[in-house]
C-alpha positions as CSV (number, residue, x, y, z in Angstrom):
1,M,73.1,15.7,45.4
2,D,71.5,18.1,47.8
3,N,72.9,21.7,47.4
4,N,74.0,21.7,51.0
5,D,76.2,18.7,50.4
6,R,78.5,21.0,48.4
7,S,79.5,22.5,51.7
8,L,79.8,19.2,53.5
9,S,81.9,17.4,50.9
10,I,83.9,18.6,47.9
11,F,84.9,16.0,45.3
12,G,84.5,13.3,48.0
13,N,86.6,15.1,50.6
14,P,84.6,15.7,53.8
15,I,84.5,19.2,55.2
16,P,85.0,19.5,59.0
17,E,81.7,20.0,60.9
18,H,82.9,23.3,62.5
19,T,83.6,24.7,59.0
20,Y,80.2,23.6,57.8
21,N,78.5,25.2,60.8
22,K,80.4,28.4,60.3
23,A,79.4,28.5,56.6
24,M,75.8,28.0,57.5
25,K,75.9,30.8,60.1
26,Q,77.5,33.2,57.6
27,K,74.8,32.3,55.0
28,A,72.0,33.0,57.5
29,R,73.6,36.2,58.6
30,F,74.0,37.4,54.9
31,A,70.4,36.3,54.1
32,K,69.1,38.4,56.9
33,K,71.4,41.4,56.5
34,F,70.8,41.7,52.7
35,G,67.1,40.8,52.5
36,Y,67.3,37.4,50.7
37,N,63.9,35.9,49.7
38,P,64.1,32.5,48.0
39,E,60.8,33.2,46.3
40,D,62.0,36.3,44.5
41,S,61.7,36.1,40.7
42,Y,63.2,38.3,38.0
43,E,62.2,39.0,34.4
44,L,65.3,38.9,32.3
45,Q,65.8,40.2,28.8
46,A,68.7,41.2,26.5
47,Q,69.9,44.4,25.0
48,P,72.7,45.1,22.5
49,N,75.8,46.0,24.4
50,P,76.6,49.7,23.4
51,I,80.4,49.1,23.2
52,L,81.0,45.5,22.3
53,K,78.0,44.8,20.0
54,K,80.1,46.1,17.1
55,Y,83.2,44.0,18.1
56,C,81.6,40.6,19.0
57,N,77.8,40.9,18.7
58,L,77.5,41.0,22.5
59,Y,74.1,41.3,24.2
60,T,73.7,42.3,27.9
61,V,71.1,40.5,30.1
62,S,69.3,42.8,32.5
63,Q,65.9,43.5,34.0
64,E,65.3,46.2,31.4
65,K,63.0,45.8,28.4
66,G,64.6,44.0,25.5
67,A,64.6,40.8,23.5
68,E,64.4,37.2,24.6
69,I,67.6,35.2,24.9
70,A,68.1,33.0,21.9
71,K,67.7,29.4,22.8
72,S,70.0,28.0,20.1
73,K,73.4,28.9,18.8
74,S,74.0,31.0,21.9
75,I,75.8,31.0,25.2
76,I,75.3,32.9,28.5
77,I,78.5,34.3,30.0
78,G,78.3,34.5,33.7
79,T,80.7,37.0,35.3
80,I,81.2,39.4,38.1
81,R,82.9,42.8,37.9
82,M,85.6,42.2,40.6
83,G,88.7,44.0,39.3
84,Y,89.0,43.7,35.6
85,G,90.2,40.1,35.2
86,H,86.9,38.3,35.1
87,Y,85.5,40.8,32.7
88,R,88.5,40.4,30.5
89,I,88.1,36.6,30.3
90,A,84.4,37.1,29.6
91,M,85.2,39.4,26.7
92,A,87.6,36.8,25.3
93,I,84.9,34.2,25.4
94,A,82.4,36.5,23.8
95,S,84.9,37.2,21.0
96,A,85.6,33.5,20.4
97,A,81.9,32.6,20.4
98,H,81.1,35.3,17.9
99,S,84.0,34.1,15.6
100,M,82.4,30.6,15.8
101,G,78.9,31.7,14.9
102,I,77.6,31.7,18.5
103,V,75.7,34.7,20.0
104,P,77.1,35.7,23.4
105,Y,74.9,37.0,26.3
106,W,76.6,38.9,29.2
107,F,75.2,38.0,32.6
108,D,76.8,40.0,35.4
109,L,75.5,39.1,38.9
110,L,76.3,42.6,40.1
111,S,74.0,44.2,37.5
112,F,70.8,43.0,39.1
113,D,68.9,44.4,42.2
114,T,69.2,41.2,44.3
115,A,70.4,40.2,47.7
116,G,73.2,38.3,46.0
117,A,74.4,41.4,44.3
118,K,74.5,43.2,47.6
119,I,76.5,40.4,49.2
120,I,79.0,40.5,46.3
121,K,79.5,44.3,46.6
122,H,80.1,43.8,50.3
123,M,82.8,41.1,49.6
124,D,84.4,43.1,46.7
125,K,84.9,46.2,48.9
126,L,86.9,44.1,51.3
127,Y,89.0,42.5,48.5
128,S,89.7,45.9,46.7
129,L,90.7,47.5,50.0
130,G,93.1,44.6,50.7
131,S,94.6,45.0,47.2
132,R,95.2,48.7,47.6
133,L,96.7,48.3,51.1
134,S,99.0,45.5,49.9
135,Q,100.6,48.0,47.5
136,Q,100.9,50.8,50.1
137,F,102.1,48.9,53.2
138,Y,104.9,46.3,52.9
139,L,104.2,44.6,56.2
140,F,100.5,44.3,55.5
141,N,101.3,42.6,52.2
142,K,104.1,40.4,53.6
143,L,102.4,39.2,56.8
144,Y,98.7,39.1,55.7
145,W,97.7,39.7,52.1
146,E,100.2,37.4,50.4
147,H,99.3,34.6,52.8
148,L,95.6,35.0,52.4
149,T,95.6,35.1,48.6
150,A,98.2,32.3,48.1
151,I,97.4,30.0,51.0
152,G,94.0,31.0,52.6
153,F,92.2,30.9,49.3
154,K,93.8,27.6,48.5
155,K,91.9,25.5,51.1
156,L,88.8,23.4,50.5
157,T,87.3,24.9,53.7
158,Y,87.3,28.3,52.0
159,N,85.4,26.8,49.0
160,A,82.9,25.2,51.4
161,T,82.0,28.6,52.8
162,D,81.6,30.1,49.4
163,Q,79.4,27.2,48.3
164,A,77.0,28.0,51.1
165,M,77.0,31.7,50.4
166,T,76.4,31.3,46.6
167,Q,73.1,29.5,47.3
168,L,71.8,33.0,48.0
169,F,72.7,34.0,44.4
170,A,70.8,31.3,42.6
171,N,67.3,32.8,42.4
172,I,68.4,35.3,39.6
173,Y,69.0,32.3,37.3
174,R,65.3,31.1,37.6
175,N,64.2,32.7,34.3
176,L,67.3,31.9,32.2
177,P,66.7,29.3,29.4
178,Q,68.2,26.1,30.9
179,S,69.0,24.7,27.5
180,V,71.6,27.4,26.8
181,P,75.2,26.6,28.0
182,F,76.4,28.8,30.9
183,V,80.1,29.8,30.8
184,A,81.2,31.3,34.0
185,T,84.4,33.4,34.4
186,H,84.0,33.6,38.2
187,A,83.5,30.6,40.5
188,W,80.6,32.3,42.3
189,A,78.7,32.7,39.1
190,S,79.4,29.0,38.3
191,Q,78.5,27.8,41.8
192,A,75.2,29.7,41.8
193,A,74.4,28.3,38.3
194,V,74.9,24.7,39.6
195,H,72.8,25.4,42.7
196,A,70.1,26.7,40.4
197,G,70.0,23.5,38.4
198,T,71.5,24.9,35.1
199,K,72.1,21.9,32.8
200,K,75.5,22.7,31.4
201,V,78.0,24.9,33.3
202,I,81.6,25.6,32.4
203,N,83.7,27.1,35.2
204,M,86.7,29.0,33.7
205,I,89.5,29.1,36.2
206,P,91.6,32.3,35.8
207,D,94.8,31.8,37.8
208,N,97.8,29.7,37.3
209,W,98.1,29.0,41.0
210,P,95.6,26.3,42.1
211,L,93.1,27.6,44.6
212,A,90.1,25.9,46.1
213,L,88.5,29.3,45.8
214,H,87.9,28.6,42.1
215,L,86.3,25.2,42.5
216,S,82.7,24.7,41.5
217,E,81.7,21.0,41.8
218,G,79.0,20.1,39.3
219,A,80.5,22.2,36.6
220,I,83.2,21.4,34.0
221,H,86.4,23.2,35.0
222,T,88.8,24.6,32.5
223,V,92.4,25.8,33.1
224,Q,94.9,27.7,31.0
225,T,98.1,25.8,31.8
226,P,99.3,22.2,32.3
227,S,100.7,22.9,35.8
228,A,97.2,24.3,36.8
229,Y,95.7,21.1,35.4
230,F,97.8,19.0,37.7
231,G,97.2,21.2,40.7
232,Y,93.4,21.1,40.3
233,R,93.3,17.5,39.2
234,T,95.0,16.4,42.4
235,L,93.6,19.2,44.6
236,K,97.2,19.5,45.8
237,N,97.8,21.3,49.1
238,M,94.0,22.2,49.4
239,G,93.6,20.2,52.6
240,K,95.6,19.9,55.8
241,K,99.4,19.9,55.7
242,N,100.6,17.0,53.7
243,Q,97.1,15.6,53.3
244,I,96.4,13.6,50.1
245,L,92.9,14.4,48.9
246,N,90.6,12.5,46.6
247,P,91.4,13.9,43.2
248,M,89.0,15.8,40.9
249,P,87.6,13.3,38.3
250,K,89.2,13.6,34.9
251,D,85.9,14.4,33.2
252,D,85.4,17.4,35.4
253,I,88.5,19.3,34.2
254,Y,90.1,20.3,30.9
255,Y,93.3,22.0,29.8
256,T,92.3,24.5,27.1
257,G,95.2,27.0,26.7
258,H,95.1,30.7,27.4
259,Y,91.8,32.6,27.2
260,V,92.4,35.2,24.5
261,D,90.1,37.2,22.3
262,H,89.7,36.0,18.7
263,E,90.9,39.3,17.1
264,L,94.1,39.2,19.2
265,V,94.9,35.6,18.3
266,A,94.0,36.0,14.6
267,N,96.3,39.0,14.3
268,I,99.3,37.7,16.2
269,E,101.7,37.5,13.2
270,K,100.5,40.8,11.8
271,D,100.9,42.6,15.1
272,C,104.3,41.1,16.0
273,N,105.7,41.7,12.5
274,A,104.6,45.4,12.8
275,R,106.6,45.5,16.1
276,L,109.6,43.9,14.6
277,N,109.5,46.4,11.7
278,R,109.3,49.3,14.1
279,F,112.4,48.0,16.0
280,N,114.4,47.6,12.7
281,N,113.4,51.1,11.6
282,K,114.4,52.6,15.0
283,K,110.9,54.1,15.6
284,P,109.9,55.5,19.0
285,R,109.2,52.6,21.4
286,R,105.6,52.2,22.4
287,F,104.6,51.2,26.0
288,L,101.1,50.7,27.3
289,L,100.6,50.7,31.1
290,S,97.3,49.2,32.1
291,I,96.0,50.1,35.6
292,G,94.3,47.1,37.3
293,G,90.7,47.0,38.4
294,A,91.4,47.7,42.0
295,G,93.4,50.9,41.1
296,A,96.4,49.8,43.3
297,Q,99.3,51.1,41.2
298,Q,99.2,54.9,41.4
299,K,102.8,55.4,42.8
300,L,104.2,53.0,40.3
301,C,102.5,54.8,37.5
302,M,103.9,58.2,38.5
303,D,107.4,56.7,39.0
304,I,107.4,55.3,35.5
305,I,106.2,58.7,34.0
306,M,108.9,60.6,35.8
307,H,111.6,58.2,34.7
308,C,110.5,58.6,31.1
309,I,110.3,62.4,31.0
310,P,113.6,62.9,29.1
311,L,112.5,60.5,26.3
312,L,109.0,62.1,26.2
313,E,110.5,65.6,25.9
314,N,112.6,64.5,22.9
315,E,109.7,62.6,21.3
316,K,111.6,59.3,21.5
317,L,108.9,57.4,23.4
318,T,105.2,56.8,23.2
319,L,103.8,56.1,26.7
320,I,100.1,55.2,26.9
321,I,98.4,54.9,30.3
322,N,95.0,53.3,30.4
323,T,93.6,54.4,33.8
324,G,90.4,52.4,33.1
325,D,87.5,53.8,34.9
326,H,89.6,55.2,37.8
327,K,88.9,58.9,37.5
328,A,91.0,59.7,40.6
329,I,94.1,58.2,38.9
330,F,93.4,60.0,35.6
331,D,93.0,63.4,37.5
332,M,96.2,62.7,39.5
333,I,98.2,62.3,36.3
334,V,96.6,65.1,34.3
335,N,96.9,67.6,37.2
336,T,100.6,66.8,37.9
337,R,103.0,69.4,36.7
338,F,105.4,67.6,34.4
339,S,108.0,69.4,32.2
340,S,106.2,71.8,29.9
341,R,108.1,70.1,27.0
342,V,106.3,66.8,27.6
343,P,103.5,66.5,25.0
344,M,100.4,65.1,26.8
345,T,97.1,64.1,25.2
346,T,94.0,62.9,27.1
347,Y,91.2,60.6,25.9
348,T,88.0,60.5,27.8
349,Q,85.5,59.2,25.2
350,W,85.4,55.8,23.7
351,V,85.5,57.2,20.1
352,D,88.7,59.0,21.0
353,T,90.3,55.8,22.4
354,E,89.4,54.0,19.2
355,K,90.8,56.9,17.1
356,L,94.1,56.7,19.1
357,A,94.4,52.9,18.3
358,N,93.5,53.4,14.7
359,T,96.0,56.3,14.2
360,L,98.8,54.2,15.7
361,T,98.4,51.5,13.0
362,T,99.7,54.0,10.4
363,K,101.8,56.6,12.2
364,D,103.9,57.3,15.3
365,L,102.5,59.5,18.1
366,P,105.4,60.2,20.6
367,G,104.4,61.6,23.9
368,L,102.3,60.9,27.0
369,H,98.7,59.6,26.2
370,I,96.3,59.3,29.1
371,V,93.2,57.2,28.6
372,H,90.1,57.2,30.8
373,N,86.7,55.6,30.1
374,E,83.9,55.9,32.5
375,D,82.0,52.9,31.1
376,I,83.4,49.6,32.4
377,F,83.3,47.8,29.1
378,S,85.3,50.6,27.4
379,A,87.7,50.8,30.4
380,V,88.6,47.1,30.1
381,Y,88.4,46.7,26.3
382,A,90.6,49.8,25.7
383,T,93.6,47.7,26.7
384,N,92.7,45.1,24.1
385,I,92.7,47.5,21.2
386,L,95.7,49.5,22.4
387,M,97.9,46.4,23.1
388,R,97.7,45.5,19.4
389,V,99.5,48.8,18.5
390,S,101.9,48.7,21.4
391,D,105.4,47.2,21.6
392,C,105.2,46.3,25.3
393,L,102.5,46.0,27.9
394,I,103.4,47.0,31.4
395,T,101.1,45.1,33.8
396,K,100.9,43.2,37.0
397,P,100.8,39.4,36.4
398,G,97.0,39.0,36.6
399,E,94.8,37.8,33.7
400,L,96.8,39.9,31.2
401,A,99.8,37.6,31.9
402,F,98.3,35.2,29.4
403,Y,97.8,37.6,26.5
404,P,99.9,37.5,23.3
405,V,101.8,40.7,23.6
406,P,105.3,41.4,24.9
407,K,105.0,42.2,28.6
408,L,106.9,43.8,31.4
409,F,105.6,42.3,34.7
410,V,105.5,44.7,37.6
411,A,104.9,43.6,41.2
412,R,102.0,41.2,41.8
413,V,98.9,42.2,43.7
414,G,98.4,39.1,45.8
415,G,100.5,35.9,46.1
416,H,98.3,34.0,43.7
417,E,99.5,36.2,40.8
418,M,103.1,35.0,41.1
419,W,102.5,31.9,38.9
420,G,101.0,34.1,36.1
421,A,104.4,35.8,35.8
422,I,106.2,32.5,35.9
423,R,104.0,31.2,33.1
424,G,104.7,34.2,30.9
425,A,108.4,34.2,31.5
426,E,108.7,30.5,30.8
427,I,106.7,30.7,27.5
428,G,109.1,33.6,26.7
429,D,106.6,36.3,25.9
430,S,107.4,38.5,28.9
431,T,109.9,39.5,31.6
432,V,110.1,37.8,35.0
433,E,108.2,39.7,37.7
434,C,110.0,42.9,38.7
435,E,109.1,43.2,42.4
436,T,110.6,46.7,42.9
437,I,110.4,49.9,41.1
438,Q,114.2,49.8,40.6
439,H,113.9,46.5,38.8
440,T,110.9,47.8,36.7
441,L,112.8,50.8,35.6
442,Q,115.9,48.8,34.7
443,A,113.8,46.5,32.6
444,M,112.2,49.5,30.9
445,D,115.6,50.8,30.0
446,L,116.6,47.5,28.4
447,L,113.3,47.3,26.5
448,I,113.7,50.9,25.3
449,Y,117.3,51.1,24.3
450,D,117.9,47.5,23.1
451,D,116.0,45.2,20.7
452,D,117.0,41.8,21.9
453,L,114.3,41.1,24.5
454,L,111.3,42.5,22.6
455,T,112.5,40.6,19.5
456,L,112.7,37.4,21.5
457,Y,109.3,37.9,22.9
458,C,107.7,38.6,19.5
459,N,109.2,35.5,18.0
460,N,108.1,33.4,20.9
461,I,104.6,34.7,20.7
462,I,104.4,33.6,17.1
463,K,105.8,30.2,18.0
464,A,103.4,29.8,20.9
465,K,100.5,30.5,18.6
466,S,101.6,27.8,16.2
467,I,101.1,25.1,19.0
468,G,97.8,26.5,20.3
469,I,98.9,28.1,23.5
470,Y,96.5,31.0,23.0
471,N,93.5,28.9,21.8
472,G,91.8,28.6,25.2
473,A,88.7,30.7,24.4
474,Y,87.9,28.6,21.3
475,E,88.3,25.4,23.3
476,V,86.0,26.6,26.0
477,I,83.3,27.3,23.4
478,K,83.8,23.8,22.0
479,L,83.2,22.3,25.4
480,A,80.1,24.5,26.0
481,I,78.4,23.5,22.7
482,G,79.5,19.9,22.9
483,K,82.1,19.7,20.1
């Protein structure tokens, strides 16, 4: 199939001519604006990742001097830093690969000096702005952002436009070893790999709400839930209203389960039993609030802190806030004048974040703990190591919705996240989505003062592990290496 055909027809479903022409015009405009040259070639080598080498033997592919990519017992993980979700999935795959004797190589399209990287940065700025505005302005969210992220991204016409654009990303793949399986945690990375002729491409779909945005014809698609499997298999509602589309072939899509890091899955019973022991012994409750990659939850963060001040003053609560790499949010919290009786500790180096997690395995640390890591790998992975020693994770229902830790879901950022909250609530490892701050604070009080909900969530996490709900990362690796 000619590359251009992926914008003309998707799984046998023709794309309207006007949509195709619009996609070609955008591609030409981007090529000119961002200096695309199809003959550009890039020397690629690998270096040990300074943060995750110790955890999962991860190597980072870049244009810097290093070692060659191993051509056997290895995978390349294609990702894009857009928010934190795609990085989080990539870390889960790296962890699972390492546990199975496979060396993972990290390939972020934004880390190279290419026209494609400039296009992605341009698109990401628009998405991040929309995410922030959706949390600040109710009407913008209600009338525009929810519709775009839940309905606009759902259509095959949107995918056709992306398929044309990602042809401009493909030249960076030229010097990758084609025999190494390529596992993509972002559809653009997958589409570009297919355009480049990569032999085996796995396209990991992150959301529980089927969107044509995530399609990458020519790759093997994986999904985390049975409902997503049906939605993608049938391409339901991805065409015109009530249109029945040609389905995706069964060999092109697999249900794997949730994408979760090996160290989290392997320690589910240990971590949940530690939580249950803390509940039984009336220890201070531990909450971890993880700020998303777009940094859209500043007001919510401050409202939660203010609500918890009496408990923090009396050392009855541990509240950890991972601000990620958002320095402005970290400064806002640290520079706010809370009660002088609130013990607050800050952590701005990775070694300090590790020390906090290690200390919490053996002792209680009541008070307010504010974590900031400038490095993106540290910023994302901090939540991984801190959730293991927390009783409840406060998060929007993005990719963290699928993780094996009790969760309090705050308001979604985009309509597509709604079904992540539904999945967690139905499995029984989390609350339903709390759309307002009042509902969030009510849920917090129940989770702080009573044990029934958190006990229920811990027991359900252990049950879910027993039937393979959290085994998605391992299953993706099996698909990639042909097992």
